[in-house]
All heavy atoms as a GROMACS GRO file, in nm:
protein
  598
    1MET      N    1  -3.038  -0.320   1.129
    1MET     CA    2  -3.029  -0.223   1.022
    1MET      C    3  -2.882  -0.185   0.999
    1MET      O    4  -2.805  -0.183   1.098
    1MET     CB    5  -3.107  -0.093   1.066
    1MET     CG    6  -3.100   0.013   0.967
    1MET     SD    7  -3.203   0.160   1.010
    1MET     CE    8  -3.109   0.233   1.131
    2LEU      N    9  -2.838  -0.161   0.876
    2LEU     CA   10  -2.706  -0.131   0.839
    2LEU      C   11  -2.701   0.004   0.757
    2LEU      O   12  -2.774   0.012   0.665
    2LEU     CB   13  -2.644  -0.243   0.762
    2LEU     CG   14  -2.504  -0.221   0.700
    2LEU    CD1   15  -2.400  -0.197   0.807
    2LEU    CD2   16  -2.470  -0.343   0.609
    3LYS      N   17  -2.618   0.094   0.810
    3LYS     CA   18  -2.598   0.221   0.723
    3LYS      C   19  -2.456   0.239   0.702
    3LYS      O   20  -2.374   0.224   0.797
    3LYS     CB   21  -2.654   0.341   0.808
    3LYS     CG   22  -2.806   0.349   0.816
    3LYS     CD   23  -2.846   0.492   0.852
    3LYS     CE   24  -2.828   0.518   1.003
    3LYS     NZ   25  -2.886   0.642   1.040
    4VAL      N   26  -2.415   0.271   0.578
    4VAL     CA   27  -2.280   0.298   0.540
    4VAL      C   28  -2.278   0.433   0.470
    4VAL      O   29  -2.349   0.445   0.369
    4VAL     CB   30  -2.216   0.188   0.454
    4VAL    CG1   31  -2.073   0.222   0.422
    4VAL    CG2   32  -2.230   0.051   0.526
    5TYR      N   33  -2.203   0.528   0.511
    5TYR     CA   34  -2.196   0.658   0.444
    5TYR      C   35  -2.062   0.721   0.464
    5TYR      O   36  -1.984   0.682   0.554
    5TYR     CB   37  -2.309   0.747   0.502
    5TYR     CG   38  -2.304   0.772   0.658
    5TYR    CD1   39  -2.232   0.875   0.712
    5TYR    CD2   40  -2.368   0.683   0.738
    5TYR    CE1   41  -2.227   0.895   0.843
    5TYR    CE2   42  -2.368   0.707   0.879
    5TYR     CZ   43  -2.289   0.812   0.930
    5TYR     OH   44  -2.292   0.829   1.062
    6PRO      N   45  -2.024   0.812   0.380
    6PRO     CA   46  -2.086   0.851   0.255
    6PRO      C   47  -2.065   0.738   0.152
    6PRO      O   48  -1.957   0.666   0.153
    6PRO     CB   49  -2.012   0.976   0.206
    6PRO     CG   50  -1.878   0.965   0.266
    6PRO     CD   51  -1.895   0.887   0.393
    7ASN      N   52  -2.166   0.717   0.072
    7ASN     CA   53  -2.158   0.610  -0.030
    7ASN      C   54  -2.224   0.660  -0.164
    7ASN      O   55  -2.343   0.683  -0.162
    7ASN     CB   56  -2.226   0.487   0.019
    7ASN     CG   57  -2.200   0.360  -0.067
    7ASN    OD1   58  -2.108   0.366  -0.151
    7ASN    ND2   59  -2.285   0.270  -0.060
    8PRO      N   60  -2.144   0.687  -0.266
    8PRO     CA   61  -2.002   0.654  -0.284
    8PRO      C   62  -1.917   0.753  -0.197
    8PRO      O   63  -1.966   0.860  -0.161
    8PRO     CB   64  -1.978   0.682  -0.437
    8PRO     CG   65  -2.088   0.763  -0.476
    8PRO     CD   66  -2.206   0.745  -0.386
    9GLY      N   67  -1.796   0.707  -0.174
    9GLY     CA   68  -1.699   0.788  -0.092
    9GLY      C   69  -1.557   0.774  -0.148
    9GLY      O   70  -1.536   0.717  -0.251
   10LYS      N   71  -1.470   0.841  -0.077
   10LYS     CA   72  -1.327   0.842  -0.119
   10LYS      C   73  -1.245   0.735  -0.054
   10LYS      O   74  -1.126   0.729  -0.075
   10LYS     CB   75  -1.267   0.983  -0.084
   10LYS     CG   76  -1.343   1.097  -0.151
   10LYS     CD   77  -1.296   1.124  -0.288
   10LYS     CE   78  -1.367   1.246  -0.344
   10LYS     NZ   79  -1.374   1.243  -0.486
   11GLY      N   80  -1.311   0.652   0.028
   11GLY     CA   81  -1.229   0.546   0.099
   11GLY      C   82  -1.258   0.559   0.248
   11GLY      O   83  -1.227   0.461   0.317
   12ASN      N   84  -1.304   0.665   0.297
   12ASN     CA   85  -1.337   0.687   0.436
   12ASN      C   86  -1.491   0.664   0.451
   12ASN      O   87  -1.573   0.738   0.398
   12ASN     CB   88  -1.310   0.825   0.493
   12ASN     CG   89  -1.163   0.848   0.484
   12ASN    OD1   90  -1.081   0.767   0.521
   12ASN    ND2   91  -1.120   0.969   0.442
   13PHE      N   92  -1.531   0.562   0.534
   13PHE     CA   93  -1.670   0.531   0.546
   13PHE      C   94  -1.709   0.516   0.696
   13PHE      O   95  -1.619   0.486   0.779
   13PHE     CB   96  -1.700   0.390   0.477
   13PHE     CG   97  -1.685   0.389   0.334
   13PHE    CD1   98  -1.567   0.345   0.276
   13PHE    CD2   99  -1.786   0.438   0.250
   13PHE    CE1  100  -1.551   0.340   0.138
   13PHE    CE2  101  -1.771   0.428   0.111
   13PHE     CZ  102  -1.650   0.388   0.059
   14VAL      N  103  -1.829   0.548   0.725
   14VAL     CA  104  -1.882   0.525   0.863
   14VAL      C  105  -1.983   0.412   0.852
   14VAL      O  106  -2.072   0.418   0.766
   14VAL     CB  107  -1.945   0.655   0.920
   14VAL    CG1  108  -2.016   0.623   1.053
   14VAL    CG2  109  -1.842   0.766   0.929
   15VAL      N  110  -1.969   0.315   0.938
   15VAL     CA  111  -2.058   0.200   0.938
   15VAL      C  112  -2.140   0.204   1.068
   15VAL      O  113  -2.085   0.214   1.178
   15VAL     CB  114  -1.979   0.070   0.930
   15VAL    CG1  115  -2.076  -0.054   0.944
   15VAL    CG2  116  -1.903   0.065   0.804
   16GLU      N  117  -2.272   0.200   1.052
   16GLU     CA  118  -2.361   0.196   1.171
   16GLU      C  119  -2.446   0.071   1.161
   16GLU      O  120  -2.511   0.049   1.062
   16GLU     CB  121  -2.445   0.324   1.179
   16GLU     CG  122  -2.371   0.444   1.208
   16GLU     CD  123  -2.462   0.569   1.229
   16GLU    OE1  124  -2.584   0.552   1.221
   16GLU    OE2  125  -2.404   0.678   1.244
   17ALA      N  126  -2.446  -0.009   1.267
   17ALA     CA  127  -2.513  -0.129   1.273
   17ALA      C  128  -2.575  -0.152   1.410
   17ALA      O  129  -2.510  -0.129   1.514
   17ALA     CB  130  -2.430  -0.254   1.228
   18GLU      N  131  -2.700  -0.187   1.422
   18GLU     CA  132  -2.771  -0.217   1.542
   18GLU      C  133  -2.743  -0.357   1.584
   18GLU      O  134  -2.718  -0.445   1.507
   18GLU     CB  135  -2.910  -0.185   1.533
   18GLU     CG  136  -2.948  -0.046   1.504
   18GLU     CD  137  -3.094  -0.021   1.482
   18GLU    OE1  138  -3.174  -0.121   1.483
   18GLU    OE2  139  -3.137   0.097   1.468
   19LYS      N  140  -2.760  -0.385   1.718
   19LYS     CA  141  -2.761  -0.516   1.774
   19LYS      C  142  -2.626  -0.587   1.750
   19LYS      O  143  -2.630  -0.712   1.721
   19LYS     CB  144  -2.875  -0.597   1.718
   19LYS     CG  145  -3.010  -0.536   1.749
   19LYS     CD  146  -3.124  -0.619   1.689
   19LYS     CE  147  -3.253  -0.549   1.710
   19LYS     NZ  148  -3.362  -0.611   1.648
   20LEU      N  149  -2.510  -0.520   1.768
   20LEU     CA  150  -2.383  -0.588   1.749
   20LEU      C  151  -2.363  -0.671   1.875
   20LEU      O  152  -2.406  -0.638   1.984
   20LEU     CB  153  -2.275  -0.486   1.729
   20LEU     CG  154  -2.275  -0.404   1.612
   20LEU    CD1  155  -2.157  -0.309   1.612
   20LEU    CD2  156  -2.261  -0.498   1.486
   21ASN      N  157  -2.280  -0.779   1.862
   21ASN     CA  158  -2.242  -0.857   1.978
   21ASN      C  159  -2.090  -0.859   1.976
   21ASN      O  160  -2.024  -0.809   1.888
   21ASN     CB  161  -2.299  -0.994   1.984
   21ASN     CG  162  -2.272  -1.075   1.862
   21ASN    OD1  163  -2.164  -1.070   1.810
   21ASN    ND2  164  -2.364  -1.156   1.804
   22ASN      N  165  -2.025  -0.927   2.074
   22ASN     CA  166  -1.883  -0.928   2.088
   22ASN      C  167  -1.815  -1.000   1.970
   22ASN      O  168  -1.690  -0.990   1.951
   22ASN     CB  169  -1.838  -0.990   2.221
   22ASN     CG  170  -1.876  -0.903   2.336
   22ASN    OD1  171  -1.898  -0.788   2.326
   22ASN    ND2  172  -1.896  -0.965   2.452
   23ASN      N  173  -1.888  -1.076   1.897
   23ASN     CA  174  -1.820  -1.153   1.782
   23ASN      C  175  -1.853  -1.094   1.651
   23ASN      O  176  -1.833  -1.154   1.547
   23ASN     CB  177  -1.874  -1.299   1.789
   23ASN     CG  178  -1.828  -1.370   1.911
   23ASN    OD1  179  -1.723  -1.348   1.970
   23ASN    ND2  180  -1.911  -1.456   1.966
   24SER      N  181  -1.908  -0.972   1.649
   24SER     CA  182  -1.942  -0.913   1.522
   24SER      C  183  -1.819  -0.867   1.447
   24SER      O  184  -1.724  -0.808   1.504
   24SER     CB  185  -2.029  -0.785   1.545
   24SER     OG  186  -2.149  -0.821   1.601
   25THR      N  187  -1.816  -0.893   1.315
   25THR     CA  188  -1.704  -0.853   1.236
   25THR      C  189  -1.756  -0.781   1.103
   25THR      O  190  -1.860  -0.813   1.059
   25THR     CB  191  -1.615  -0.972   1.192
   25THR    OG1  192  -1.700  -1.065   1.119
   25THR    CG2  193  -1.554  -1.037   1.303
   26VAL      N  194  -1.670  -0.692   1.052
   26VAL     CA  195  -1.698  -0.632   0.919
   26VAL      C  196  -1.591  -0.676   0.833
   26VAL      O  197  -1.471  -0.687   0.869
   26VAL     CB  198  -1.701  -0.479   0.933
   26VAL    CG1  199  -1.575  -0.417   0.973
   26VAL    CG2  200  -1.748  -0.418   0.798
   27GLU      N  201  -1.631  -0.716   0.714
   27GLU     CA  202  -1.531  -0.758   0.612
   27GLU      C  203  -1.579  -0.704   0.475
   27GLU      O  204  -1.697  -0.694   0.448
   27GLU     CB  205  -1.532  -0.914   0.603
   27GLU     CG  206  -1.409  -0.969   0.532
   27GLU     CD  207  -1.378  -1.106   0.565
   27GLU    OE1  208  -1.449  -1.178   0.640
   27GLU    OE2  209  -1.272  -1.157   0.520
   28ILE      N  210  -1.480  -0.656   0.404
   28ILE     CA  211  -1.505  -0.592   0.274
   28ILE      C  212  -1.440  -0.670   0.160
   28ILE      O  213  -1.315  -0.709   0.180
   28ILE     CB  214  -1.457  -0.444   0.275
   28ILE    CG1  215  -1.534  -0.365   0.381
   28ILE    CG2  216  -1.481  -0.387   0.132
   28ILE    CD1  217  -1.482  -0.227   0.398
   29TYR      N  218  -1.510  -0.704   0.062
   29TYR     CA  219  -1.464  -0.786  -0.053
   29TYR      C  220  -1.462  -0.703  -0.184
   29TYR      O  221  -1.555  -0.625  -0.203
   29TYR     CB  222  -1.555  -0.904  -0.074
   29TYR     CG  223  -1.570  -0.989   0.040
   29TYR    CD1  224  -1.660  -0.974   0.139
   29TYR    CD2  225  -1.477  -1.105   0.056
   29TYR    CE1  226  -1.670  -1.061   0.252
   29TYR    CE2  227  -1.491  -1.188   0.167
   29TYR     CZ  228  -1.584  -1.161   0.265
   29TYR     OH  229  -1.592  -1.248   0.373
   30ASN      N  230  -1.368  -0.728  -0.268
   30ASN     CA  231  -1.373  -0.665  -0.398
   30ASN      C  232  -1.462  -0.742  -0.488
   30ASN      O  233  -1.513  -0.851  -0.441
   30ASN     CB  234  -1.233  -0.643  -0.458
   30ASN     CG  235  -1.162  -0.780  -0.485
   30ASN    OD1  236  -1.217  -0.881  -0.488
   30ASN    ND2  237  -1.028  -0.774  -0.491
   31VAL      N  238  -1.483  -0.703  -0.613
   31VAL     CA  239  -1.574  -0.768  -0.707
   31VAL      C  240  -1.527  -0.910  -0.739
   31VAL      O  241  -1.612  -0.998  -0.786
   31VAL     CB  242  -1.606  -0.693  -0.830
   31VAL    CG1  243  -1.688  -0.568  -0.796
   31VAL    CG2  244  -1.483  -0.653  -0.906
   32ALA      N  245  -1.395  -0.940  -0.721
   32ALA     CA  246  -1.346  -1.076  -0.750
   32ALA      C  247  -1.375  -1.168  -0.626
   32ALA      O  248  -1.347  -1.292  -0.637
   32ALA     CB  249  -1.195  -1.074  -0.780
   33GLY      N  250  -1.421  -1.117  -0.521
   33GLY     CA  251  -1.452  -1.197  -0.401
   33GLY      C  252  -1.335  -1.214  -0.303
   33GLY      O  253  -1.339  -1.289  -0.210
   34THR      N  254  -1.230  -1.130  -0.325
   34THR     CA  255  -1.114  -1.134  -0.233
   34THR      C  256  -1.139  -1.034  -0.119
   34THR      O  257  -1.177  -0.917  -0.139
   34THR     CB  258  -0.987  -1.090  -0.318
   34THR    OG1  259  -0.969  -1.177  -0.428
   34THR    CG2  260  -0.866  -1.095  -0.224
   35SER      N  261  -1.111  -1.079   0.005
   35SER     CA  262  -1.127  -0.996   0.119
   35SER      C  263  -1.011  -0.893   0.117
   35SER      O  264  -0.895  -0.927   0.106
   35SER     CB  265  -1.117  -1.079   0.245
   35SER     OG  266  -1.119  -0.997   0.363
   36VAL      N  267  -1.053  -0.765   0.130
   36VAL     CA  268  -0.949  -0.653   0.132
   36VAL      C  269  -0.952  -0.580   0.260
   36VAL      O  270  -0.868  -0.493   0.281
   36VAL     CB  271  -0.977  -0.552   0.015
   36VAL    CG1  272  -0.956  -0.626  -0.120
   36VAL    CG2  273  -1.118  -0.491   0.028
   37TYR      N  274  -1.045  -0.609   0.353
   37TYR     CA  275  -1.044  -0.544   0.486
   37TYR      C  276  -1.129  -0.633   0.587
   37TYR      O  277  -1.227  -0.696   0.547
   37TYR     CB  278  -1.117  -0.414   0.475
   37TYR     CG  279  -1.126  -0.328   0.595
   37TYR    CD1  280  -1.024  -0.240   0.626
   37TYR    CD2  281  -1.233  -0.341   0.685
   37TYR    CE1  282  -1.029  -0.161   0.747
   37TYR    CE2  283  -1.236  -0.272   0.803
   37TYR     CZ  284  -1.133  -0.176   0.831
   37TYR     OH  285  -1.138  -0.098   0.946
   38ARG      N  286  -1.076  -0.639   0.709
   38ARG     CA  287  -1.148  -0.712   0.816
   38ARG      C  288  -1.123  -0.655   0.945
   38ARG      O  289  -1.012  -0.612   0.980
   38ARG     CB  290  -1.102  -0.859   0.814
   38ARG     CG  291  -1.171  -0.946   0.913
   38ARG     CD  292  -1.122  -1.089   0.911
   38ARG     NE  293  -1.180  -1.160   1.020
   38ARG     CZ  294  -1.292  -1.236   1.019
   38ARG    NH1  295  -1.358  -1.243   0.906
   38ARG    NH2  296  -1.339  -1.303   1.117
   39LYS      N  297  -1.229  -0.636   1.028
   39LYS     CA  298  -1.215  -0.576   1.159
   39LYS      C  299  -1.328  -0.631   1.250
   39LYS      O  300  -1.439  -0.649   1.210
   39LYS     CB  301  -1.222  -0.424   1.145
   39LYS     CG  302  -1.207  -0.350   1.275
   39LYS     CD  303  -1.217  -0.205   1.256
   39LYS     CE  304  -1.193  -0.125   1.384
   39LYS     NZ  305  -1.192   0.014   1.366
   40THR      N  306  -1.292  -0.651   1.376
   40THR     CA  307  -1.394  -0.687   1.478
   40THR      C  308  -1.456  -0.553   1.524
   40THR      O  309  -1.389  -0.459   1.554
   40THR     CB  310  -1.324  -0.759   1.599
   40THR    OG1  311  -1.265  -0.880   1.550
   40THR    CG2  312  -1.431  -0.798   1.703
   41LEU      N  313  -1.583  -0.553   1.528
   41LEU     CA  314  -1.652  -0.435   1.569
   41LEU      C  315  -1.679  -0.433   1.723
   41LEU      O  316  -1.720  -0.537   1.780
   41LEU     CB  317  -1.794  -0.431   1.497
   41LEU     CG  318  -1.789  -0.423   1.346
   41LEU    CD1  319  -1.918  -0.427   1.289
   41LEU    CD2  320  -1.712  -0.296   1.302
   42SER      N  321  -1.655  -0.319   1.786
   42SER     CA  322  -1.678  -0.306   1.929
   42SER      C  323  -1.786  -0.203   1.958
   42SER      O  324  -1.818  -0.193   2.081
   42SER     CB  325  -1.543  -0.272   1.993
   42SER     OG  326  -1.492  -0.159   1.942
   43SER      N  327  -1.832  -0.126   1.862
   43SER     CA  328  -1.932  -0.030   1.896
   43SER      C  329  -2.029  -0.025   1.774
   43SER      O  330  -1.993  -0.067   1.665
   43SER     CB  331  -1.882   0.112   1.920
   43SER     OG  332  -1.823   0.162   1.809
   44PRO      N  333  -2.155   0.027   1.796
   44PRO     CA  334  -2.250   0.031   1.679
   44PRO      C  335  -2.211   0.125   1.573
   44PRO      O  336  -2.260   0.123   1.460
   44PRO     CB  337  -2.377   0.081   1.750
   44PRO     CG  338  -2.357   0.063   1.898
   44PRO     CD  339  -2.214   0.061   1.915
   45ARG      N  340  -2.110   0.216   1.594
   45ARG     CA  341  -2.060   0.312   1.491
   45ARG      C  342  -1.913   0.297   1.483
   45ARG      O  343  -1.843   0.313   1.578
   45ARG     CB  344  -2.101   0.450   1.536
   45ARG     CG  345  -2.056   0.556   1.432
   45ARG     CD  346  -2.098   0.696   1.477
   45ARG     NE  347  -2.067   0.802   1.381
   45ARG     CZ  348  -1.954   0.851   1.352
   45ARG    NH1  349  -1.855   0.821   1.426
   45ARG    NH2  350  -1.938   0.938   1.256
   46THR      N  351  -1.866   0.265   1.359
   46THR     CA  352  -1.725   0.248   1.331
   46THR      C  353  -1.685   0.316   1.209
   46THR      O  354  -1.754   0.319   1.109
   46THR     CB  355  -1.696   0.088   1.317
   46THR    OG1  356  -1.740   0.018   1.428
   46THR    CG2  357  -1.547   0.068   1.289
   47GLU      N  358  -1.566   0.382   1.217
   47GLU     CA  359  -1.507   0.446   1.100
   47GLU      C  360  -1.411   0.349   1.031
   47GLU      O  361  -1.333   0.288   1.102
   47GLU     CB  362  -1.443   0.579   1.144
   47GLU     CG  363  -1.535   0.679   1.187
   47GLU     CD  364  -1.477   0.812   1.218
   47GLU    OE1  365  -1.375   0.848   1.159
   47GLU    OE2  366  -1.538   0.883   1.296
   48ILE      N  367  -1.415   0.349   0.900
   48ILE     CA  368  -1.324   0.259   0.822
   48ILE      C  369  -1.251   0.347   0.719
   48ILE      O  370  -1.304   0.426   0.653
   48ILE     CB  371  -1.409   0.152   0.749
   48ILE    CG1  372  -1.470   0.057   0.849
   48ILE    CG2  373  -1.328   0.079   0.644
   48ILE    CD1  374  -1.566  -0.050   0.787
   49LEU      N  375  -1.124   0.318   0.712
   49LEU     CA  376  -1.044   0.378   0.609
   49LEU      C  377  -1.003   0.260   0.510
   49LEU      O  378  -0.926   0.177   0.547
   49LEU     CB  379  -0.918   0.440   0.663
   49LEU     CG  380  -0.816   0.492   0.555
   49LEU    CD1  381  -0.882   0.597   0.468
   49LEU    CD2  382  -0.694   0.558   0.620
   50LEU      N  383  -1.061   0.264   0.400
   50LEU     CA  384  -1.039   0.164   0.297
   50LEU      C  385  -0.945   0.211   0.190
   50LEU      O  386  -0.987   0.293   0.110
   50LEU     CB  387  -1.175   0.116   0.234
   50LEU     CG  388  -1.169  -0.008   0.144
   50LEU    CD1  389  -1.116  -0.127   0.217
   50LEU    CD2  390  -1.308  -0.036   0.087
   51GLN      N  391  -0.824   0.172   0.194
   51GLN     CA  392  -0.720   0.220   0.102
   51GLN      C  393  -0.712   0.119  -0.019
   51GLN      O  394  -0.626   0.034  -0.022
   51GLN     CB  395  -0.594   0.237   0.170
   51GLN     CG  396  -0.589   0.345   0.275
   51GLN     CD  397  -0.458   0.357   0.347
   51GLN    OE1  398  -0.390   0.265   0.374
   51GLN    NE2  399  -0.432   0.481   0.383
   52GLN      N  400  -0.809   0.133  -0.111
   52GLN     CA  401  -0.816   0.050  -0.228
   52GLN      C  402  -0.845   0.137  -0.347
   52GLN      O  403  -0.883   0.249  -0.338
   52GLN     CB  404  -0.935  -0.057  -0.209
   52GLN     CG  405  -0.909  -0.154  -0.098
   52GLN     CD  406  -0.799  -0.252  -0.128
   52GLN    OE1  407  -0.787  -0.298  -0.238
   52GLN    NE2  408  -0.719  -0.275  -0.029
   53PRO      N  409  -0.825   0.078  -0.467
   53PRO     CA  410  -0.849   0.153  -0.585
   53PRO      C  411  -1.001   0.191  -0.603
   53PRO      O  412  -1.083   0.124  -0.542
   53PRO     CB  413  -0.802   0.057  -0.702
   53PRO     CG  414  -0.723  -0.043  -0.644
   53PRO     CD  415  -0.761  -0.051  -0.499
   54ALA      N  416  -1.030   0.287  -0.687
   54ALA     CA  417  -1.171   0.320  -0.713
   54ALA      C  418  -1.240   0.194  -0.771
   54ALA      O  419  -1.181   0.114  -0.846
   54ALA     CB  420  -1.178   0.433  -0.817
   55GLY      N  421  -1.365   0.178  -0.728
   55GLY     CA  422  -1.443   0.066  -0.778
   55GLY      C  423  -1.555   0.030  -0.688
   55GLY      O  424  -1.582   0.106  -0.584
   56THR      N  425  -1.613  -0.088  -0.708
   56THR     CA  426  -1.725  -0.134  -0.626
   56THR      C  427  -1.672  -0.248  -0.534
   56THR      O  428  -1.591  -0.329  -0.570
   56THR     CB  429  -1.836  -0.196  -0.724
   56THR    OG1  430  -1.881  -0.090  -0.805
   56THR    CG2  431  -1.956  -0.252  -0.643
   57TYR      N  432  -1.730  -0.238  -0.410
   57TYR     CA  433  -1.692  -0.336  -0.305
   57TYR      C  434  -1.819  -0.385  -0.234
   57TYR      O  435  -1.918  -0.318  -0.244
   57TYR     CB  436  -1.591  -0.275  -0.207
   57TYR     CG  437  -1.461  -0.237  -0.273
   57TYR    CD1  438  -1.448  -0.112  -0.334
   57TYR    CD2  439  -1.356  -0.324  -0.271
   57TYR    CE1  440  -1.324  -0.077  -0.403
   57TYR    CE2  441  -1.239  -0.287  -0.334
   57TYR     CZ  442  -1.226  -0.164  -0.400
   57TYR     OH  443  -1.106  -0.136  -0.464
   58PHE      N  444  -1.805  -0.494  -0.158
   58PHE     CA  445  -1.923  -0.542  -0.084
   58PHE      C  446  -1.878  -0.550   0.062
   58PHE      O  447  -1.785  -0.618   0.099
   58PHE     CB  448  -1.964  -0.682  -0.140
   58PHE     CG  449  -2.011  -0.672  -0.280
   58PHE    CD1  450  -1.919  -0.692  -0.384
   58PHE    CD2  451  -2.143  -0.636  -0.310
   58PHE    CE1  452  -1.970  -0.690  -0.509
   58PHE    CE2  453  -2.185  -0.630  -0.432
   58PHE     CZ  454  -2.094  -0.650  -0.540
   59LEU      N  455  -1.950  -0.480   0.146
   59LEU     CA  456  -1.926  -0.473   0.286
   59LEU      C  457  -2.020  -0.566   0.355
   59LEU      O  458  -2.146  -0.564   0.331
   59LEU     CB  459  -1.951  -0.330   0.341
   59LEU     CG  460  -1.925  -0.307   0.485
   59LEU    CD1  461  -1.861  -0.172   0.509
   59LEU    CD2  462  -2.056  -0.322   0.562
   60THR      N  463  -1.973  -0.661   0.442
   60THR     CA  464  -2.046  -0.760   0.505
   60THR      C  465  -2.027  -0.754   0.656
   60THR      O  466  -1.910  -0.754   0.698
   60THR     CB  467  -2.010  -0.903   0.454
   60THR    OG1  468  -2.037  -0.912   0.315
   60THR    CG2  469  -2.093  -1.006   0.527
   61ILE      N  470  -2.135  -0.746   0.735
   61ILE     CA  471  -2.124  -0.752   0.874
   61ILE      C  472  -2.180  -0.885   0.920
   61ILE      O  473  -2.295  -0.915   0.882
   61ILE     CB  474  -2.198  -0.629   0.944
   61ILE    CG1  475  -2.125  -0.509   0.909
   61ILE    CG2  476  -2.204  -0.656   1.092
   61ILE    CD1  477  -2.183  -0.384   0.975
   62LYS      N  478  -2.106  -0.959   1.003
   62LYS     CA  479  -2.151  -1.087   1.056
   62LYS      C  480  -2.176  -1.071   1.204
   62LYS      O  481  -2.086  -1.036   1.280
   62LYS     CB  482  -2.047  -1.204   1.025
   62LYS     CG  483  -2.028  -1.220   0.883
   62LYS     CD  484  -1.922  -1.327   0.855
   62LYS     CE  485  -1.903  -1.341   0.704
   62LYS     NZ  486  -1.789  -1.417   0.669
   63MET      N  487  -2.298  -1.101   1.241
   63MET     CA  488  -2.334  -1.093   1.391
   63MET      C  489  -2.394  -1.231   1.421
   63MET      O  490  -2.516  -1.249   1.409
   63MET     CB  491  -2.436  -0.976   1.400
   63MET     CG  492  -2.385  -0.844   1.366
   63MET     SD  493  -2.503  -0.710   1.383
   63MET     CE  494  -2.622  -0.755   1.258
   64GLY      N  495  -2.313  -1.316   1.466
   64GLY     CA  496  -2.358  -1.455   1.495
   64GLY      C  497  -2.410  -1.518   1.368
   64GLY      O  498  -2.334  -1.528   1.270
   65GLN      N  499  -2.534  -1.558   1.362
   65GLN     CA  500  -2.592  -1.625   1.239
   65GLN      C  501  -2.646  -1.521   1.140
   65GLN      O  502  -2.672  -1.558   1.031
   65GLN     CB  503  -2.704  -1.714   1.287
   65GLN     CG  504  -2.657  -1.817   1.385
   65GLN     CD  505  -2.678  -1.961   1.329
   65GLN    OE1  506  -2.738  -1.983   1.230
   65GLN    NE2  507  -2.616  -2.048   1.403
   66GLN      N  508  -2.652  -1.389   1.183
   66GLN     CA  509  -2.710  -1.296   1.094
   66GLN      C  510  -2.602  -1.229   1.015
   66GLN      O  511  -2.492  -1.202   1.066
   66GLN     CB  512  -2.782  -1.186   1.178
   66GLN     CG  513  -2.849  -1.078   1.084
   66GLN     CD  514  -2.928  -0.975   1.168
   66GLN    OE1  515  -2.905  -0.964   1.289
   66GLN    NE2  516  -3.009  -0.902   1.100
   67VAL      N  517  -2.621  -1.206   0.880
   67VAL     CA  518  -2.527  -1.145   0.791
   67VAL      C  519  -2.592  -1.030   0.715
   67VAL      O  520  -2.698  -1.050   0.662
   67VAL     CB  521  -2.470  -1.248   0.691
   67VAL    CG1  522  -2.375  -1.182   0.596
   67VAL    CG2  523  -2.401  -1.357   0.759
   68LEU      N  524  -2.528  -0.912   0.725
   68LEU     CA  525  -2.584  -0.800   0.648
   68LEU      C  526  -2.475  -0.757   0.544
   68LEU      O  527  -2.366  -0.753   0.578
   68LEU     CB  528  -2.605  -0.680   0.756
   68LEU     CG  529  -2.695  -0.703   0.869
   68LEU    CD1  530  -2.691  -0.584   0.967
   68LEU    CD2  531  -2.838  -0.729   0.822
   69THR      N  532  -2.526  -0.728   0.428
   69THR     CA  533  -2.432  -0.694   0.318
   69THR      C  534  -2.486  -0.569   0.253
   69THR      O  535  -2.606  -0.549   0.228
   69THR     CB  536  -2.427  -0.805   0.209
   69THR    OG1  537  -2.382  -0.928   0.280
   69THR    CG2  538  -2.329  -0.773   0.102
   70GLN      N  539  -2.387  -0.481   0.207
   70GLN     CA  540  -2.417  -0.361   0.138
   70GLN      C  541  -2.308  -0.336   0.042
   70GLN      O  542  -2.189  -0.348   0.060
   70GLN     CB  543  -2.432  -0.245   0.232
   70GLN     CG  544  -2.479  -0.118   0.157
   70GLN     CD  545  -2.518  -0.008   0.252
   70GLN    OE1  546  -2.570  -0.032   0.364
   70GLN    NE2  547  -2.516   0.114   0.212
   71ARG      N  548  -2.349  -0.289  -0.083
   71ARG     CA  549  -2.247  -0.254  -0.184
   71ARG      C  550  -2.202  -0.115  -0.156
   71ARG      O  551  -2.284  -0.025  -0.123
   71ARG     CB  552  -2.318  -0.263  -0.322
   71ARG     CG  553  -2.217  -0.236  -0.435
   71ARG     CD  554  -2.282  -0.248  -0.564
   71ARG     NE  555  -2.373  -0.130  -0.579
   71ARG     CZ  556  -2.462  -0.119  -0.673
   71ARG    NH1  557  -2.485  -0.216  -0.756
   71ARG    NH2  558  -2.545  -0.013  -0.678
   72ILE      N  559  -2.075  -0.093  -0.159
   72ILE     CA  560  -2.013   0.043  -0.143
   72ILE      C  561  -1.921   0.071  -0.268
   72ILE      O  562  -1.877  -0.016  -0.333
   72ILE     CB  563  -1.934   0.058  -0.016
   72ILE    CG1  564  -1.820  -0.049  -0.007
   72ILE    CG2  565  -2.022   0.045   0.105
   72ILE    CD1  566  -1.727  -0.022   0.111
   73SER      N  567  -1.901   0.202  -0.291
   73SER     CA  568  -1.820   0.244  -0.408
   73SER      C  569  -1.718   0.342  -0.363
   73SER      O  570  -1.748   0.426  -0.277
   73SER     CB  571  -1.910   0.304  -0.508
   73SER     OG  572  -2.001   0.213  -0.560
   74ILE      N  573  -1.601   0.322  -0.415
   74ILE     CA  574  -1.490   0.425  -0.395
   74ILE      C  575  -1.476   0.505  -0.526
   74ILE      O  576  -1.462   0.445  -0.635
   74ILE     CB  577  -1.360   0.358  -0.359
   74ILE    CG1  578  -1.377   0.292  -0.224
   74ILE    CG2  579  -1.248   0.459  -0.354
   74ILE    CD1  580  -1.252   0.216  -0.180
   75GLU      N  581  -1.481   0.634  -0.513
   75GLU     CA  582  -1.456   0.723  -0.628
   75GLU      C  583  -1.329   0.801  -0.596
   75GLU      O  584  -1.309   0.846  -0.481
   75GLU     CB  585  -1.568   0.820  -0.645
   75GLU     CG  586  -1.698   0.750  -0.687
   75GLU     CD  587  -1.808   0.851  -0.710
   75GLU    OE1  588  -1.800   0.964  -0.658
   75GLU    OE2  589  -1.910   0.811  -0.776
   76LYS      N  590  -1.243   0.818  -0.691
   76LYS     CA  591  -1.118   0.898  -0.667
   76LYS      C  592  -1.125   1.036  -0.728
   76LYS      O  593  -1.206   1.066  -0.812
   76LYS     CB  594  -0.995   0.826  -0.718
   76LYS     CG  595  -0.970   0.696  -0.650
   76LYS     CD  596  -0.927   0.718  -0.503
   76LYS     CE  597  -0.904   0.583  -0.437
   76LYS     NZ  598  -0.861   0.587  -0.310
   0.00000   0.00000   0.00000
């Protein structure tokens, strides 16, 4: 399960994901498909500060072979 809040937000997001392992990563892409953020996750709850322009982004968590994706929005 993946939860991202507040969504829409101002660029500060909390990501909660169950069943993370040591190789879990979060990556955020803009609508053009360019990676704008990447971090290795070490706990089921992570705070992210995304300093990007207002718009729509796609947050992806990779946990081994499993991939979870959620659309997020930044409002200014």
